[in-house]
N, C-alpha and C positions, 0 to 999 in steps of 0.2 A: 504493500500500500504506500509506503514512504517513497519508493522509487517511482510509482505511478504519479504521486503528487509532484515530485521534482520534475518529471517529464511534462506534466501539465503546465508548471510554471515556465519551463523553458519554451514551451510552445507559445504561451501567452506573450513572452517578451519577443520571440522571433516574429510573431504576428504583428506586434506593435512596431517592431523595427521595419517590417515590410511596408506597413502603412506609412511610416515616416519617409522611407525611401521613395514612396509614391507621391509624396507631397501632402499627405493628410495632416501632418503636424508641421512639417517644414523644418529646415535646419539639419545639423549633423551632430552626432555625438562628439564631444570634445575631450581633450586631455588637458587639465590645468596643471602646469608645472609650477610648484610652489617651493621657493628657496629661502623665503624670509620669515618662516614660522618657527617660533621657539615652543617649548613645552608649555602646557596649560599651567597657569598659576595654581599653587597648592590649595588656596582657598576655594577655588572652583573645582579642582580635581577631586575633592572629597565627594562631590555630588555626581561626578561622571562615573565614579566607581560604585560598585554594588554596596548596599548597606548590609547590616547584620541581622535584619529581621528574617525569621523563618516564615514560610507561608504554605498554604494548601491550595491546590488547583481543583476547582469544581467545574465540570463540563456539563452542558445541557443544550436543549433546543427550545426555541420560543417562536410561536406563530403570532406575528404582529398584525396590525390593522391592514397591511397590504395583502395578507393572506399567504405570503411565502414564508419559508422556514428559515429562521435566523439561528445559526450555531453560535454559541458563546462559551467563553472560558472566564471564570472569575478567579483572580489571584488574591486570596484572602490571608493577610498576615495573622499569625497565631496570636500576636499581641499588637493589634492595630493602634496607631498613634492618632487616629482621627476617625470620626464617624461618617465623614464624607467619602463617597465612592467615585472613582473616575470611570467614565465610560468612553472607550477609545475606538474610533472607527478607522478602517484601512483605506487605501487608495483605489483608484479605478481598476476594476476587474481583478483585484487581488482578494485576499481573504485574511482571516485572523492570524494565520501563521506568520504573516509579515509584520505583525504588531506584538507578537508574544514577548519579544525582548523588552519592550517598554513595560508590559505587564509585570514581568519578572523584576525589572529594575526598580520600578516605583514601589512594588510590594516589598522588596528587600529593604526599602526605607520606611516601611510601616504604613503604606497607603493601600487600601483595597482598590483593585482595578478589575474591570470587566472589559474584555476585548470581544468583538463579535464579527461574524461574517455577514454583512448586509447582502440582501438577495434580490434587489430590484433592478440593478443597473444592467444594461445591455451595451453592445458595441455602439449602438446608434442613439441611445437615450439613457442618460445617467439617472433619471428619476430620483433626484436628490431629495425632493420633498417627501417621497415615499420612504426613502431610507431614513430620513430624519424622524418621521413619525414612528417608524419601527424602533429606532434607537431610544426615543423618548418613552415609548410603551415598554420596552425592555427595562429601562431604568426604573419605571414605576412598578414593574412586576418584581424586580429583584431587590429593590432598596427603598427604604422608607424615608431616609434622611436626605441631606443636601447632596447635590451631584455636581461634579466637575466634568464638563464635556470636552473631549479632545479628539483631534483627527488629523490624519495625514492626507495631503493632496485633496482629491474630491471628497474624501472622508472628513477633511477639515471643514468643507462647506456643509455637509450633512450634519456634522456635530454642531456647527454654529446655528443652523436652522433649528435643530432640536433644542439647543440652549435658549434661543430667543423665545421659544414657545413654552418654556418650563419655568414656573415660578420658583422652583427649588434650585435653579442653577446658581452655583456658588462661584463659577468662573468658567473660563474657556481657554484652551491652548490649541493654537493652530500650528501644525508642523508642515511648513511649506505648503500651506493650504492654497487652493485655487477657487476662483469664482466661475460661475456659468450663467450667462444671460442676466447678469446683475442681481442674482438671487441674494447673495450675501449683502451687497450694498443696499438692496431694498429692505432688508430686515434691520438695518443699522439702528433706526429709532427704537427698536424693541430690546436692544442690548443694554442692560442696566446692571452689568456685573463685570468684574475685572476680566480683561482679555489681554492675551499676549499672542502675537504672531511671530514665530521664529521662521525666517525666510532664508532660502538659498539664493544663489546668483540667478538672475533672470535667464530663462531658457525655454525652449518649446515644451519641456516636460512640466514646468509649473506655469504654463500659459503666459510666459514672460512676466511672471510675478503680478498677474492681473488682480490679485486679492488686495493690492495696495489701494485701489479705489475704495473698497469697502472699509479698509483700515482708516482712511482719512475721514470717512463718514461716521465712524463709531466714536462717540464722545469718550475720551479718556483711554482709548485703546493704546497699548504699547506694541511696538514693532521693532525688531532688530534683524539685521541681515548678517549671517555668518559668512565671512569672506571665503571665497573659493568653494563654498559648499555646493555640491550637486544635489539634485532631487533624491538620488539614491541614498544619500547619507542620512535621510530622515526616516527611512525604514529601519526596523530593529527586530530581527537580525538583518544585517546587511546582505544584499543579494547581488553577487557579481554579475548575474545575467542582466541586471538593470543597466549596467555600464554600457551595454551595446546601444542602448537608446539614449541614455541621459548623461553619458560621459563619466569620467573618473578624475581623481586627483592623484598626482604623482609628486614625490615618491610615496610609498605606502605609509611611511612614518608621518608625513604631513596629513594624509587622509585620516590616519588614526587620531591625530590631535584635533582636527576639525570635527570629527565625529564625537570626540570627547567634549568639545565645547558645546555642541548641540545637546548632548546628554546632560551636561551640567546645568545649562539654562533651563531645559525642560523639567528636570527633577526639582530644581530650586523653586520654579514657579508652581509646580504641583504641590510641593510641601508647604509653600506659602498659602496658596489659595484654599487648600484643604484644612489648614490649621495644624497640620502635623508638625511643622517646624516653621513658624512665621518668620524667623530671622534668616531663613535659607537664602532668600533673594538678596539680602544685604551682602551675603558672602560672595555671590557671583557678580556683584556690581563692578568688581575689578575688571571683568571682561568688557563691560560697556565703556570703560576708559582705555581699552587696549585696542587701537585701530588695526593691529595685525590679526585680531580674531573677529571682532564684531564692529559693525557699523549701525549705531542707533538710528532708526528712521523716524521714530515718534515717541 
């Protein structure tokens, strides 16, 4: 079964690469040569590394309002540091396996996390509203308390739409999120909770960072761009197949440090917004003052 899944992922990326070559997305996969990057500051590296909390993984299925079946995995710390749960959504035509690393990472820091495989998107219609409704329904079914919504790429759009419709939303984290047909920008007035958008370099894979229009419309939103970061570096675990479409960073040591910066920023925001460790964001502020790693956008 594992080999079949790997084959399916390879097929997906090859299909997307073929579409790109045909002009569906446009542009080419690039290689960023980085020579001026040092190691991550120690204050931030603490959050890039796994925490010490043990956790249990619970797996299940949920049939939401769209009618299709949503698979999910909940990473529940044995001794949680917060009663807020994170609900994390994956990117276009991916599934929860591409987000498991985030679930493990945040749970190791004491935060309960649910990752899910949304089931409404097709090659020709993202159906982000339907995915958002399913995510919000799943959150209501699994958890009674506050919720932090998070998502990668188009999953970041679905998560934002879900959060904007949920009075329990304690915050939002966008991992190189994208917008479609102005959906995110259109919901900006309904966003009344802390939001952070961590962005990579503009490319076809993140729709040339088109989420920035929504960011500018959301009152109080924070946004940072991680220098040299490709779209691929926001998935966790990292998938080398993604490089064929979205490029890579060389040398590997630089790619590792950029990935660590993304993990540090994301973990610190999650810990802050869930109340698990409110001071965590202060510890990574050092990155915001370090132009070799991060460009603050807002």
